MINURO-835638 format. One record per residue (C-alpha): x, y, z; residue in one letter. Coordinates in steps of 0.001 Angstrom, whole numbers, plus 500000, padded with zeros to 6 digits. Example, Ala and Ser with C-alpha at 12.3 -4.5 7.8 and 13.67 -1.06 7.14 Angstrom:
BEGIN
512300495500507800a;513670498940507140s;
//
This chain:
BEGIN
574165902072217246x;572061901954214138x;568633902763212737x;567724899480211068x;564909898618208663x;563799895094208366x;561796894502205133x;559246891476205212x;557220889995202421x;553339890174202231x;551192892893200655x;553037895866198975x;554089899052200685x;554033902038198219x;557592903619197495x;556252907064198826x;555596905327202344x;559044903917202400x;560812907204201300x;558946908768204271x;560672906520206898x;564156908515206278x;567476906765205790x;568531903616207667x;572093902616208649x;571502898983207755x;568630897363205724x;567850893625206233x;565439891774204118x;563560888774205073x;563460886614201813x;560795888240199603x;561096891429201490x;564069892114199222x;561395892373196411x;559643895178198543x;562871896890198915x;563793896638195340x;560559898071194033x;561310901190196380x;565010901423194966x;566309900402198504x;569416898588198649x;569488895682200945x;572709895160202974x;571766891574204569x;569186889061203013x;568364886382205323x;566054883231204880x;565457880150202952x;565101882262199648x;562040880333198650x;559706883420197678x;562229885941196630x;561888886923192861x;564590885476190511x;565191889205189351x;565647890535192722x;568019887595193950x;570072888283190859x;570316892110191555x;571240891095195392x;573976888837193893x;575076891862191500x;575011894340194509x;577295892075196880x;574764892062199402x;575600889699202370x;573486886641202204x;572316884421204966x;570692881459203361x;569034878869205809x;567246875470205037x;563725875455204481x;563715872973207280x;564311875462210002x;562363876305213391x;562082879798212649x;560474882051209970x;562343884393207823x;561104887294209664x;562340885969212857x;565818885219211375x;565964888740210190x;565312890196213473x;568041888269215072x;570327889652212409x;569118893232213360x;569757892873217013x;573167891606216713x;573943894815214884x;573418897039217891x;570224898721216827x;569101902159218286x;565775901569216564x;564248898755214265x;561579899513211753x;559537896808210133x;558316897308206608x;555697895195205020x;554541891834206374x;550856892890206892x;547699891292205529x;547978887839203589x;547849884543205430x;546317884812208784x;548963882377210418x;551981884501209098x;550188887758210232x;549704886483213819x;553328885015213585x;554694888445212445x;552839890328215688x;554551887823217848x;557780888625216269x;557449892180216229x;556607892285219870x;559407890019220920x;560770890678224251x;564136890387222681x;563799893734221169x;562433895246224524x;565426897560224815x;564852899487221638x;561921901421220135x;560200899067217505x;557673900208214730x;555876898395211900x;554968900077208625x;552419898860206306x;550639900527203531x;547670901815205692x;548624901532209008x;551776901963211279x;552041900195214602x;554233900853217585x;555392898703220247x;555003900338223546x;556634899357226671x;556977901918229422x;556170905111227766x;555905906440224250x;554642909821222534x;553543908732219003x;553195911475216327x;549598911295214684x;546986913744213329x;543704914807214648x;540949912582214064x;543212909555213255x;541729906252214599x;544101904008216460x;543976900818218634x;545784899240221647x;546291895493221516x;548197893632224296x;551126891554223209x;552767888741224902x;550526888987227979x;547940891405229711x;548878895004229943x;548342896796233111x;548606900375234236x;547815901565230948x;547599905307230430x;546351907257227183x;546366910998226853x;545255913136223906x;542518910829222620x;538766910814222675x;538584908086225236x;541438908400227624x;542676905450229709x;543916905935233173x;545485902842234823x;543591900444232695x;544083896836231943x;543971895606228555x;543262891868228557x;543182889381225649x;539667888606225993x;538697892462226018x;538134894982223232x;538768897875225546x;541439899324223720x;539877898898220044x;539080902223217827x;540195905237219895x;540513908865218284x;543564910942218308x;542573914633219486x;546038916300218925x;549249916041216953x;550634913172219256x;549127910610221515x;550979909815224908x;550840906201225931x;552138904614229044x;552396900987230137x;553243899945233476x;553185896131233189x;553366894170229790x;553248895698226303x;550794896804223748x;550819897130219959x;549562900672219123x;548107900634215481x;547416903862213664x;545069903298210815x;545714906150208166x;543063905099205628x;540029905675208096x;
//
């Protein structure tokens, strides 16, 4: 099983943030996500997508490095990030870490949230690293490292989340329901070096804001 990093396009993520992720067994880039990887001097093992947004210089580097390329027609029924997730899942991941893909166009951002929270990856830990936030998909239970005072929010994904418990937070939750039309999970505060989250039914995206 492999730790797999999936690089997406969108706003940049600093090399220091990427270095802090540690090594990956496999690096997959979704189109211009290869530019993000190149900026941090990360070698890409597999490039996937319609290749309409990757820079010419990075594409030449990918060819020179012998990276495997899975090119798709622009007339496809899946985004490049969804195709990249499919590549990650067929390589027996023990963990999937998405890098980038935040901010930018609202439609792309919401689409990325859906892909990152996909039930297809429900059997492995999934996290999402952006420049100012780190998000974690929580199904069942998960202890998340943080720092006291850090602000975090819980957003239900895919369906309503029920039986939600949050420990080591300013506003703990006990057997709560997080609904799409409710802001109950927004802007909590970590009290210790980790926050414990349990979800009995459904899933949540736990977003930790490092810049607040």
